[in-house]
C-alpha positions in Angstrom: -50.1 -22.7 -56.3 -46.8 -21.3 -57.4 -43.8 -19.4 -56.1 -42.7 -16.3 -58.1 -39.1 -15.4 -57.4 -37.7 -11.9 -58.4 -34.1 -13.4 -58.0 -30.4 -13.0 -58.9 -28.6 -15.5 -61.1 -24.8 -15.5 -60.9 -22.0 -17.5 -62.2 -19.6 -18.3 -59.2 -16.1 -18.6 -60.4 -14.1 -20.1 -57.7 -10.3 -19.9 -58.0 -7.9 -22.0 -55.8 -4.9 -19.9 -54.7 -1.9 -20.5 -52.6 -2.7 -17.5 -50.4 -5.1 -14.5 -50.7 -3.6 -11.8 -53.0 -2.4 -8.5 -51.5 -2.6 -5.2 -53.0 -0.9 -5.2 -56.4 -0.1 -8.8 -56.2 -0.6 -11.2 -59.2 -1.3 -14.9 -58.3 -1.5 -17.9 -60.4 -4.5 -20.1 -59.5 -4.0 -23.9 -59.3 -7.9 -24.7 -60.1 -11.0 -22.9 -61.4 -14.5 -24.3 -61.0 -17.7 -22.6 -62.1 -20.9 -22.9 -60.3 -24.5 -21.7 -60.8 -25.0 -19.3 -58.0 -26.8 -16.0 -56.8 -29.3 -16.2 -53.7 -32.2 -16.0 -56.2 -31.1 -19.0 -58.2 -30.3 -21.0 -55.1 -33.8 -20.2 -53.7 -35.4 -21.1 -56.9 -33.7 -24.6 -57.1 -34.3 -25.3 -53.3 -38.1 -24.5 -53.8 -38.3 -26.7 -57.0 -36.4 -29.6 -55.4 -38.9 -29.3 -52.4 -41.7 -30.0 -54.9 -43.1 -26.5 -55.7 -43.9 -24.9 -59.0 -41.3 -22.1 -59.1 -41.3 -19.1 -61.7 -38.0 -17.4 -61.8 -38.2 -13.7 -62.7 -34.7 -12.4 -63.6 -32.0 -11.7 -66.4 -28.8 -12.9 -67.7 -26.3 -11.5 -70.3 -25.7 -12.7 -73.7 -23.1 -15.3 -72.4 -25.6 -16.5 -69.6 -27.9 -19.1 -71.4 -26.0 -22.0 -69.8 -27.3 -20.7 -66.2 -30.9 -20.6 -67.7 -30.6 -24.1 -69.0 -29.2 -25.3 -65.7 -32.1 -23.9 -63.9 -34.5 -25.5 -66.4 -32.8 -28.8 -65.7 -33.5 -28.3 -62.0 -37.2 -28.1 -62.5 -37.4 -24.1 -62.6 -39.8 -22.3 -64.9 -37.4 -20.0 -66.7 -40.0 -18.3 -69.2 -39.7 -15.0 -67.4 -35.8 -14.8 -67.4 -34.7 -12.3 -70.2 -31.4 -11.6 -71.9 -30.0 -8.2 -71.0 -27.3 -6.4 -72.9 -25.0 -6.4 -69.8 -23.0 -9.5 -68.8 -24.5 -12.1 -66.4 -24.0 -11.3 -62.7 -21.0 -13.1 -61.4 -18.7 -13.6 -58.3 -15.0 -14.1 -58.5 -14.0 -15.9 -55.4 -10.4 -16.6 -54.4 -10.0 -19.4 -51.9 -6.8 -20.2 -50.1 -5.5 -23.7 -48.8 -7.0 -22.8 -45.5 -10.5 -22.1 -46.7 -10.2 -18.3 -46.4 -11.8 -16.4 -49.2 -12.0 -13.1 -51.1 -15.1 -12.4 -53.1 -15.7 -9.6 -55.8 -19.4 -9.5 -56.8 -20.6 -8.0 -60.2 -24.3 -7.5 -60.2 -24.5 -7.3 -63.9 -27.7 -8.2 -65.6 -29.4 -8.7 -62.0 -29.8 -5.0 -61.9 -31.4 -4.8 -65.5 -34.8 -6.2 -64.7 -37.3 -3.8 -66.2 -40.9 -2.9 -64.9 -42.4 -4.2 -68.0 -40.8 -7.5 -67.6 -41.9 -7.6 -63.9 -45.5 -6.7 -64.9 -45.7 -9.2 -67.6 -44.5 -12.0 -65.4 -46.8 -11.2 -62.6 -49.8 -10.9 -64.7 -49.9 -14.7 -64.8 -49.8 -15.1 -61.0 -52.8 -16.0 -59.1 -54.0 -14.5 -55.8 -52.6 -16.6 -53.0 -49.3 -17.4 -54.8 -46.0 -16.6 -53.1 -43.6 -13.8 -54.2 -40.1 -13.8 -52.7 -37.2 -11.4 -53.4 -33.8 -10.8 -52.0 -31.4 -7.8 -52.0 -29.5 -8.9 -55.2 -31.7 -7.3 -57.9 -33.4 -4.0 -58.7 -37.2 -3.4 -58.6 -37.7 -4.9 -55.0 -40.2 -2.1 -53.9 -42.0 -2.3 -57.3 -42.3 -6.0 -57.0 -43.4 -5.9 -53.5 -46.1 -3.3 -54.2 -47.3 -5.2 -57.3 -47.3 -8.3 -55.3 -49.4 -7.0 -52.6 -52.0 -5.4 -55.0 -52.3 -8.8 -56.9 -53.2 -10.5 -53.5 -49.8 -12.5 -53.4 -48.2 -13.5 -50.1 -45.0 -11.2 -50.3 -41.9 -12.7 -48.7 -38.5 -11.1 -48.4 -35.0 -12.8 -47.6 -33.1 -9.9 -46.3 -29.6 -10.6 -47.6 -27.2 -9.3 -48.6 -28.4 -7.1 -45.7 -29.1 -3.3 -46.1 -31.2 -1.8 -43.5 -32.6 0.8 -46.1 -33.6 -1.7 -48.6 -35.5 -3.9 -45.8 -37.2 -0.9 -44.6 -38.3 0.3 -48.1 -40.1 -3.1 -48.4 -41.4 -3.7 -44.9 -44.8 -2.1 -45.4 -45.7 -4.6 -48.3 -44.5 -7.8 -46.7 -46.3 -10.8 -45.1 -43.2 -12.8 -44.4 -39.5 -12.0 -43.5 -36.6 -14.1 -43.2 -33.3 -13.0 -41.8 -30.4 -14.2 -39.8 -29.5 -13.2 -36.3 -26.9 -10.5 -37.2 -29.3 -9.0 -39.6 -32.1 -8.9 -37.1 -29.9 -7.0 -34.6 -29.0 -4.4 -37.4 -32.5 -4.1 -38.5 -33.5 -3.3 -34.8 -30.8 -0.8 -34.6 -32.0 0.8 -37.6 -35.9 0.5 -37.0 -36.0 0.4 -33.1 -38.2 -2.8 -33.4 -37.3 -6.3 -32.5 -38.4 -9.1 -34.8 -41.5 -9.7 -32.8 -42.5 -5.9 -33.2 -42.0 -5.7 -36.9 -45.3 -4.8 -39.0 -44.8 -8.1 -40.9 -47.2 -11.0 -39.9 -44.5 -13.7 -39.9 -40.9 -13.5 -39.2 -38.1 -16.0 -39.2 -34.6 -15.4 -37.6 -32.1 -18.0 -38.4 -29.5 -18.7 -35.8 -26.8 -20.8 -37.6 -25.8 -23.8 -35.8 -28.5 -23.2 -33.0 -31.3 -23.5 -35.4 -34.1 -20.8 -36.0 -36.8 -18.7 -34.3 -40.2 -18.1 -35.6 -42.4 -15.2 -34.6 -46.1 -14.8 -35.3 -46.3 -11.0 -34.7 -50.0 -10.9 -34.6 -50.5 -13.5 -31.8 -47.0 -12.7 -30.1 -46.3 -16.5 -30.5 -42.6 -17.4 -30.7 -41.4 -20.9 -31.4 -37.8 -22.3 -31.3 -36.4 -24.9 -33.9 -33.0 -26.5 -32.8 -30.6 -27.2 -35.6 -29.7 -30.9 -36.5 -26.2 -31.8 -35.6 -24.0 -32.5 -38.5 -20.3 -32.1 -39.5 -20.5 -28.9 -41.5 -17.8 -28.6 -44.6 -19.4 -25.6 -46.5 -22.2 -23.4 -45.3 -22.5 -21.6 -48.7 -26.2 -21.7 -49.9 -27.4 -23.2 -46.5 -29.6 -20.1 -45.8 -30.9 -20.0 -49.4 -31.9 -23.7 -49.1 -33.7 -23.2 -46.0 -35.6 -20.3 -47.3 -36.6 -22.1 -50.5 -37.7 -25.1 -48.4 -39.7 -23.0 -46.1 -41.5 -21.3 -48.9 -42.3 -24.5 -50.6 -43.7 -26.0 -47.5 -46.0 -23.1 -47.1 -46.8 -23.3 -50.8 -47.8 -26.9 -50.4 -50.1 -26.2 -47.4 -47.8 -27.4 -44.7 -48.2 -26.0 -41.0 -45.5 -23.3 -40.6 -43.9 -25.5 -37.8 -43.6 -28.5 -40.3 -42.3 -26.2 -43.2 -39.5 -24.9 -40.9 -38.6 -28.3 -39.5 -38.3 -29.7 -43.1 -36.3 -26.7 -44.2 -34.0 -27.1 -41.1 -33.3 -30.8 -42.4 -32.6 -29.5 -46.0 -30.2 -26.9 -44.6 -28.4 -29.5 -42.5 -27.9 -31.7 -45.5 -26.7 -28.6 -47.5 -23.9 -27.8 -45.0 -22.4 -31.4 -45.6 -21.9 -30.7 -49.3 -19.4 -28.4 -51.2 -21.1 -26.1 -53.7 -24.3 -23.9 -54.1 -27.3 -24.5 -56.4 -25.9 -27.5 -58.0 -25.8 -29.6 -54.8 -29.0 -28.4 -53.0 -30.8 -31.6 -51.7 -34.1 -32.8 -53.2 -37.2 -33.7 -51.2 -36.4 -37.5 -51.3 -33.0 -36.7 -49.8 -34.5 -34.5 -47.0 -37.3 -37.0 -46.2 -35.0 -39.9 -46.0 -32.1 -38.2 -44.0 -31.3 -39.6 -40.6 -29.6 -37.3 -38.1 
């Protein structure tokens, strides 16, 4: 089977600064690092490293070929990534000596994905394949509707969270992943707890406490405690978890096994600095000792 990811692709530009700038202040950065990022790219890399065939549907700007090449190197099928006229999405991240940060996010090409591109990509999908989306691109509702019509298992990672965006795709979903704060916000907006949502399978991640799985049809709930590690950077951990869960499902694992493996991957990820470039591969995850 395959995982189809309508996903963002960002250049994460991280500047080390002596302190976070105030209004009107100009600061000299002591260091600049550029990483491949975007929740979509992170999930594609994670799922590919977990052993799935991942087809990324997205867009970059004229200067973004390096990001496509990097995704290809990491095992992602990039044939459905197009070059748009607007710049590649990017995040400008200022980080001070204490680890506090400020982020300016420019969506760029992530919001330039056309219906024709989406339709052409998904015309190659097979019934039973997985389709995943996040809230960093346009065309989410169109993709969810198309995926449902084609017999795909439609999944949504509800971040960055907007209640309106989640509610728009809810009728078309088979699987929803969100964190504890997002679950509370969605409940406030919809009046429905995670176990009451009209989505067959829901996972709520709980940070250092683990994750909770809801089978809404049977009413079953399962708890998955987190592995205890010394975290140095939680960036990308949620995306790693999602990619590994979906890869486990794609490869036919029981849901409990898929979640447990994803918990191991996320635990490794928080011990590393970086995003897509440092997501652990399946060998690392299976060999980890906690």
